[in-house]
TISE-165494 format. One record per residue (C-alpha): residue number from 1; x, y, z. Coordinates in steps of 0.25 Angstrom, whole numbers. Layout:
N
NUM / X / Y / Z
...
***
This chain:
317
1 / -79 / -94 / 18
2 / -68 / -83 / 18
3 / -55 / -85 / 25
4 / -52 / -77 / 38
5 / -43 / -66 / 33
6 / -28 / -67 / 38
7 / -26 / -52 / 36
8 / -34 / -40 / 32
9 / -30 / -28 / 23
10 / -35 / -14 / 22
11 / -33 / -9 / 8
12 / -37 / 3 / -1
13 / -32 / 16 / -6
14 / -23 / 25 / 1
15 / -29 / 35 / 11
16 / -42 / 26 / 14
17 / -39 / 24 / 29
18 / -34 / 10 / 29
19 / -24 / 12 / 40
20 / -34 / 18 / 50
21 / -44 / 7 / 46
22 / -34 / -4 / 49
23 / -31 / 2 / 63
24 / -46 / 2 / 66
25 / -48 / -12 / 61
26 / -37 / -17 / 69
27 / -42 / -11 / 82
28 / -56 / -16 / 79
29 / -50 / -30 / 77
30 / -42 / -30 / 89
31 / -55 / -27 / 97
32 / -61 / -40 / 93
33 / -48 / -48 / 95
34 / -41 / -48 / 82
35 / -27 / -42 / 82
36 / -23 / -36 / 69
37 / -11 / -27 / 64
38 / -8 / -19 / 52
39 / 1 / -23 / 40
40 / 4 / -11 / 32
41 / 1 / -12 / 17
42 / 5 / 2 / 13
43 / 19 / 1 / 5
44 / 23 / 15 / 9
45 / 21 / 13 / 24
46 / 32 / 3 / 23
47 / 42 / 14 / 24
48 / 47 / 20 / 36
49 / 46 / 35 / 37
50 / 35 / 36 / 26
51 / 24 / 39 / 35
52 / 16 / 52 / 31
53 / 16 / 49 / 16
54 / 10 / 35 / 19
55 / 0 / 39 / 29
56 / 7 / 29 / 38
57 / 0 / 29 / 52
58 / 10 / 33 / 63
59 / 13 / 22 / 74
60 / 4 / 30 / 84
61 / -7 / 30 / 74
62 / -8 / 14 / 73
63 / -15 / 12 / 86
64 / -5 / 2 / 91
65 / -8 / -7 / 79
66 / 5 / -14 / 73
67 / 8 / -10 / 59
68 / 16 / -20 / 50
69 / 24 / -17 / 38
70 / 25 / -2 / 40
71 / 38 / 6 / 41
72 / 46 / -7 / 37
73 / 54 / -1 / 25
74 / 64 / 10 / 24
75 / 61 / 20 / 13
76 / 72 / 15 / 5
77 / 67 / 1 / 4
78 / 58 / -4 / -7
79 / 44 / -8 / -4
80 / 39 / -20 / -12
81 / 26 / -28 / -12
82 / 33 / -41 / -12
83 / 41 / -38 / 0
84 / 28 / -33 / 7
85 / 21 / -45 / 3
86 / 32 / -54 / 11
87 / 32 / -44 / 23
88 / 17 / -43 / 24
89 / 14 / -58 / 23
90 / 25 / -61 / 34
91 / 17 / -50 / 42
92 / 4 / -57 / 40
93 / 9 / -70 / 45
94 / 16 / -64 / 57
95 / 3 / -57 / 61
96 / -5 / -69 / 59
97 / 4 / -77 / 68
98 / 1 / -67 / 79
99 / -14 / -68 / 76
100 / -14 / -53 / 71
101 / -22 / -50 / 59
102 / -14 / -42 / 48
103 / -21 / -30 / 42
104 / -14 / -24 / 30
105 / -17 / -10 / 28
106 / -13 / -2 / 16
107 / -15 / 1 / 1
108 / -2 / -4 / -6
109 / -8 / -12 / -17
110 / 2 / -22 / -21
111 / 8 / -23 / -7
112 / -6 / -27 / -2
113 / -9 / -37 / -14
114 / 5 / -44 / -11
115 / 0 / -48 / 3
116 / -15 / -50 / 0
117 / -13 / -58 / -12
118 / -6 / -71 / -16
119 / 5 / -68 / -26
120 / 20 / -67 / -27
121 / 28 / -55 / -33
122 / 36 / -57 / -45
123 / 51 / -58 / -44
124 / 61 / -47 / -47
125 / 71 / -45 / -57
126 / 82 / -35 / -52
127 / 88 / -33 / -66
128 / 74 / -29 / -73
129 / 70 / -21 / -61
130 / 83 / -13 / -61
131 / 81 / -10 / -76
132 / 67 / -6 / -74
133 / 71 / 4 / -63
134 / 82 / 10 / -71
135 / 71 / 12 / -82
136 / 62 / 18 / -72
137 / 72 / 28 / -68
138 / 75 / 31 / -83
139 / 61 / 32 / -88
140 / 52 / 34 / -76
141 / 40 / 27 / -71
142 / 30 / 32 / -82
143 / 38 / 26 / -93
144 / 40 / 13 / -85
145 / 25 / 13 / -83
146 / 23 / 14 / -98
147 / 32 / 2 / -100
148 / 24 / -6 / -90
149 / 11 / -2 / -97
150 / 17 / -8 / -109
151 / 20 / -21 / -102
152 / 8 / -22 / -92
153 / -3 / -12 / -93
154 / -10 / -18 / -81
155 / 2 / -16 / -72
156 / 4 / -2 / -78
157 / -10 / 2 / -75
158 / -8 / -2 / -60
159 / 5 / 5 / -58
160 / 7 / 20 / -56
161 / 15 / 25 / -67
162 / 23 / 33 / -57
163 / 27 / 21 / -49
164 / 40 / 17 / -55
165 / 43 / 6 / -45
166 / 30 / -2 / -48
167 / 32 / 0 / -63
168 / 46 / -6 / -62
169 / 41 / -18 / -54
170 / 29 / -20 / -64
171 / 39 / -20 / -76
172 / 49 / -29 / -68
173 / 38 / -40 / -66
174 / 33 / -39 / -81
175 / 47 / -40 / -86
176 / 51 / -51 / -76
177 / 38 / -60 / -77
178 / 34 / -56 / -91
179 / 20 / -55 / -85
180 / 12 / -42 / -82
181 / 15 / -36 / -68
182 / 0 / -37 / -65
183 / 1 / -52 / -66
184 / 10 / -51 / -54
185 / 0 / -44 / -45
186 / -10 / -51 / -36
187 / -23 / -49 / -45
188 / -31 / -61 / -41
189 / -33 / -57 / -27
190 / -29 / -71 / -21
191 / -27 / -68 / -7
192 / -14 / -72 / 0
193 / -22 / -75 / 13
194 / -36 / -73 / 17
195 / -37 / -58 / 20
196 / -48 / -46 / 21
197 / -46 / -34 / 13
198 / -52 / -21 / 18
199 / -52 / -9 / 7
200 / -54 / 6 / 10
201 / -58 / 16 / 0
202 / -69 / 27 / -3
203 / -73 / 36 / -13
204 / -62 / 41 / -22
205 / -64 / 56 / -20
206 / -64 / 55 / -5
207 / -51 / 47 / -5
208 / -44 / 56 / -14
209 / -47 / 68 / -5
210 / -43 / 60 / 7
211 / -29 / 57 / 0
212 / -27 / 71 / -3
213 / -29 / 75 / 11
214 / -19 / 64 / 16
215 / -8 / 69 / 6
216 / -9 / 83 / 11
217 / -8 / 78 / 25
218 / 4 / 70 / 22
219 / 11 / 83 / 18
220 / 6 / 90 / 30
221 / 11 / 79 / 39
222 / 25 / 81 / 34
223 / 27 / 71 / 22
224 / 38 / 80 / 16
225 / 46 / 79 / 29
226 / 44 / 64 / 30
227 / 49 / 62 / 15
228 / 61 / 71 / 18
229 / 64 / 62 / 30
230 / 63 / 50 / 21
231 / 72 / 56 / 10
232 / 83 / 54 / 21
233 / 79 / 40 / 22
234 / 81 / 37 / 7
235 / 67 / 38 / 2
236 / 72 / 44 / -11
237 / 80 / 31 / -14
238 / 67 / 22 / -11
239 / 60 / 15 / -23
240 / 47 / 14 / -15
241 / 46 / 25 / -4
242 / 49 / 37 / -13
243 / 38 / 34 / -23
244 / 27 / 34 / -12
245 / 16 / 44 / -15
246 / 18 / 57 / -7
247 / 33 / 53 / -4
248 / 37 / 55 / -19
249 / 30 / 68 / -19
250 / 36 / 73 / -6
251 / 50 / 70 / -12
252 / 47 / 78 / -24
253 / 43 / 89 / -15
254 / 55 / 88 / -7
255 / 63 / 88 / -20
256 / 56 / 101 / -25
257 / 50 / 94 / -37
258 / 36 / 97 / -33
259 / 29 / 106 / -23
260 / 22 / 101 / -10
261 / 8 / 104 / -16
262 / 12 / 96 / -29
263 / 18 / 85 / -20
264 / 5 / 84 / -12
265 / -4 / 85 / -25
266 / 4 / 74 / -32
267 / 3 / 65 / -19
268 / -12 / 67 / -18
269 / -13 / 63 / -33
270 / -4 / 51 / -32
271 / -11 / 46 / -19
272 / -25 / 47 / -25
273 / -20 / 39 / -38
274 / -14 / 29 / -29
275 / -27 / 27 / -21
276 / -34 / 25 / -34
277 / -24 / 15 / -39
278 / -25 / 8 / -25
279 / -40 / 7 / -26
280 / -39 / 2 / -40
281 / -30 / -10 / -35
282 / -38 / -13 / -23
283 / -52 / -13 / -30
284 / -48 / -25 / -38
285 / -47 / -34 / -26
286 / -61 / -40 / -23
287 / -56 / -44 / -9
288 / -56 / -30 / -3
289 / -68 / -26 / 6
290 / -69 / -11 / 3
291 / -74 / 0 / 13
292 / -76 / 15 / 12
293 / -66 / 22 / 21
294 / -76 / 33 / 23
295 / -86 / 23 / 29
296 / -89 / 28 / 43
297 / -90 / 13 / 48
298 / -78 / 8 / 41
299 / -71 / 3 / 53
300 / -83 / -5 / 58
301 / -86 / -11 / 44
302 / -71 / -15 / 41
303 / -71 / -22 / 55
304 / -83 / -29 / 52
305 / -77 / -34 / 38
306 / -65 / -39 / 45
307 / -72 / -46 / 56
308 / -81 / -53 / 46
309 / -68 / -58 / 39
310 / -61 / -62 / 51
311 / -73 / -70 / 57
312 / -69 / -75 / 71
313 / -54 / -73 / 70
314 / -55 / -64 / 81
315 / -59 / -75 / 91
316 / -47 / -83 / 86
317 / -36 / -73 / 90
***
């Protein structure tokens, strides 16, 4: 007999409607006596002021439902999965103590895995890291990615060659532990606590079209102005926020390196590639219960899945 979930997560590629579904689900759960709140699992939504480019729901769009771990970092602060794991697990315990069901919502793969699974992050070595970051500046991410590929092909295949920060971390772990970076990832799907995972996806062509429209809408809504404001808050000095898809391209447009048309096209391409990488990651997890976001009865089907997993919990609250 399966254990009653202590929390729920709604996962899947970017642009699949996870946030809207979470709000629908929470409203439906409250109607049957189960209180629930959102814990954000989108790493770029941690940052204050990064709203349009992350498709962050405005406060007035959240239907009065509390959202945790959103807007808790300045753009100059570094975001790490290890720090998120600590904060998120503290939040789970806090909500549980008040009989509130935590619902994680987002698609940041390693961040979610750090909470869902039982594993501890390898330590850090500031000297090795500083040396690698210097090499990153001198040689660039593509060359560093080749170096990682020579040491750990599995890790290299899972990390975007343009993501210098992730490449440096992978190299640091390999050099520090003498083991592949992949060995430090939660691959065995051993759950940290009983939980239910709901996954959203659909046919690839539909999602790609949907993502293209969303990126164009971001520029129409004023992404460029948002990024110009963030420049004054120090986004250029950030190790994490400045690399966010859309924000990096907007910065290049502001600097005159590319046109708006090219910035949008590049963002669409990178967003589509990121969605494909997310799906590749999530489909390896056999615990995820998948739903088609185009399903007309999606809300009802997901509620039934959750009610079945929770059993008679509603009567105990």
